Structures are given as C-alpha cells and as structure tokens.
C-alpha positions as CSV (number, residue, x, y, z in Angstrom):
1,M,5.5,11.6,10.6
2,D,3.0,14.3,12.2
3,T,-0.4,14.1,10.5
4,E,-1.6,17.4,11.9
5,K,1.5,19.2,10.4
6,I,1.2,17.3,6.8
7,I,-2.6,18.2,6.8
8,S,-1.6,22.0,7.5
9,E,0.7,21.9,4.4
10,L,-2.0,20.6,1.9
11,S,-3.9,23.0,-0.4
12,F,-7.1,22.4,-1.5
13,K,-9.2,23.8,-4.5
14,A,-13.0,23.5,-5.1
15,V,-13.6,22.8,-8.9
16,R,-17.1,22.1,-10.7
17,S,-17.7,18.5,-10.9
18,S,-18.1,16.7,-14.1
19,G,-21.0,14.4,-15.2
20,A,-25.0,14.2,-14.4
21,G,-26.7,16.1,-11.8
22,G,-28.9,18.8,-13.4
23,Q,-28.6,22.3,-12.7
24,N,-26.9,21.8,-9.3
25,V,-23.6,20.5,-11.1
26,N,-23.5,23.9,-12.9
27,K,-23.7,26.2,-10.1
28,V,-22.2,24.2,-7.2
29,S,-18.1,23.6,-6.8
30,S,-18.4,20.4,-5.0
31,K,-15.2,18.6,-6.4
32,V,-12.1,18.8,-4.3
33,V,-8.5,18.9,-5.7
34,L,-5.9,18.3,-3.3
35,T,-2.2,19.0,-4.0
36,F,0.7,18.1,-1.8
37,D,4.3,19.4,-2.6
38,L,6.6,16.6,-1.5
39,N,9.9,18.6,-2.0
40,T,8.8,21.7,0.2
41,S,7.1,19.7,3.1
42,Q,8.4,20.7,6.3
43,A,6.6,17.7,8.3
44,L,8.5,14.9,6.6
45,S,12.2,14.2,7.1
46,E,14.6,13.8,4.1
47,E,14.4,9.9,4.5
48,E,10.9,9.7,4.5
49,K,10.7,11.9,1.3
50,E,13.2,9.8,-0.4
51,L,11.0,6.8,0.7
52,L,7.9,8.2,-0.7
53,R,9.5,9.0,-4.2
54,T,10.5,5.7,-4.4
55,N,7.2,4.0,-3.3
56,I,4.4,6.2,-4.6
57,S,6.3,7.4,-7.7
58,A,3.4,6.5,-10.1
59,R,1.1,9.0,-8.4
60,L,3.6,11.9,-8.2
61,T,4.1,14.6,-11.1
62,S,7.3,15.2,-12.4
63,E,7.9,18.2,-9.9
64,N,7.0,15.5,-7.0
65,I,3.6,16.8,-6.4
66,L,0.6,14.8,-5.3
67,I,-2.6,15.5,-6.9
68,L,-5.8,13.8,-5.5
69,N,-9.6,14.5,-6.9
70,C,-12.7,13.7,-5.0
71,D,-16.2,14.2,-6.3
72,E,-18.2,11.1,-4.4
73,D,-20.5,13.3,-2.6
74,R,-22.6,16.6,-3.5
75,S,-21.1,18.1,-0.3
76,Q,-17.8,20.0,-0.9
77,I,-16.7,19.4,3.1
78,K,-17.7,15.5,2.7
79,N,-15.4,15.5,-0.4
80,K,-12.7,17.3,1.5
81,D,-12.8,14.7,4.3
82,I,-12.8,11.8,1.7
83,V,-9.7,13.0,0.1
84,V,-7.8,13.9,3.3
85,K,-8.4,10.1,4.5
86,R,-7.5,8.9,0.9
87,F,-4.2,11.0,1.2
88,L,-3.4,9.8,4.6
89,E,-3.6,6.4,3.6
90,I,-1.4,6.8,0.5
91,I,1.2,8.3,2.6
92,K,1.0,5.7,5.3
93,K,1.3,2.8,2.8
94,G,4.2,4.7,1.2
95,L,6.3,5.2,4.3
96,F,5.8,1.4,5.3
97,V,9.1,-0.7,5.3
98,P,8.5,-4.7,5.0
99,K,10.7,-6.5,7.7
100,I,13.9,-8.1,6.0
101,R,13.3,-11.8,6.0
102,K,16.1,-13.7,8.0
103,A,17.1,-17.0,6.2
104,T,16.9,-19.9,8.7
105,K,18.6,-23.4,8.8
106,I,16.5,-26.5,8.9
107,P,16.8,-28.2,12.3
108,K,18.7,-31.5,12.1
109,S,15.7,-33.3,13.8
110,V,13.4,-32.3,11.2
111,I,16.1,-33.6,8.6
112,K,16.4,-36.8,10.7
113,K,12.5,-37.3,10.9
114,R,12.0,-36.8,7.2
115,I,15.0,-39.6,6.3
116,K,13.3,-41.9,8.8
117,D,10.0,-41.5,7.4
118,K,11.5,-42.2,3.8
119,K,13.0,-45.3,5.1
120,N,9.8,-46.4,6.9
121,I,7.6,-46.0,3.6
122,S,10.3,-47.7,1.6
123,E,10.2,-50.9,4.1
124,I,6.5,-50.9,3.6
125,K,6.6,-50.8,-0.2
126,Q,9.2,-53.6,-0.2
127,S,7.0,-55.7,2.0
128,R,4.3,-55.3,-0.6
129,R,6.3,-56.9,-3.3
130,K,5.9,-60.7,-4.4
131,P,8.8,-62.7,-2.9
132,N,11.7,-63.6,-5.2
133,L,11.9,-67.5,-5.3
134,D,15.0,-67.8,-7.5
C-alpha cells in the first residue's frame, strides 16, 4: 500500500458546516468531505480491494465509495488533515490480516504433573479422614 499514491486519488469537497457558530458558519466552508472510490483505485491491488470490501463494508456505499466528513475545527486545512489521518487509519485497519492460530498439543510432562498433583491432593484429603475402626 503506497500512502502517497492513495492520497493523490482522494477527492475533497468543502461544505458549509452545520450547527452553532454565529455568522462565521454562514459564510465559511470549513467542513471537508472526503470521497474515495475503491473500484477505480490504482494504488491498491485486487487482493487489497477485496480485503477492504469485506472488512470495511459497513462504511462503503453500494458503489464501493468511502465517504468521510470532518467539521471538528474552524479551519478547512486542519479538517482536511484530520479527515486524511482518519482515512489512512481506516484503510490500515481494513488491510490488517490477523495471524492464523496454530493448535498445539499439551505436553506430556504437563499432563503427568497435573495427575501427580491430583494424587497428592487426594492423599492429603485421605489422611484428614477419621480412621475406620471396623
């Protein structure tokens, strides 16, 4: 995955932010909307695209487009930086493949030790009993 190549494929749009903020909200487009088309991406291989389709399917539209918004800051540049960082984090998590767990046997020495300990505890409990005088 080449991050520089992926970032060059992103498209940004500045939109007026909603919510409180006075006159500044009505005249400044500080909200940034990031869109990334997974199908037309040249930076990702087909295996990576398929992995992303399965891992981040909840975030993708029906046309496999990822849309992210950011209106945390009053600065458009800061919002753009935040949304790009968020995007890269989502892509890295989506491309992560967990290691396959290998089943292992319990060593014979561990089994023997457990049985020996059980016998020892059993003998201790036997010695605590009242003697049978019949």
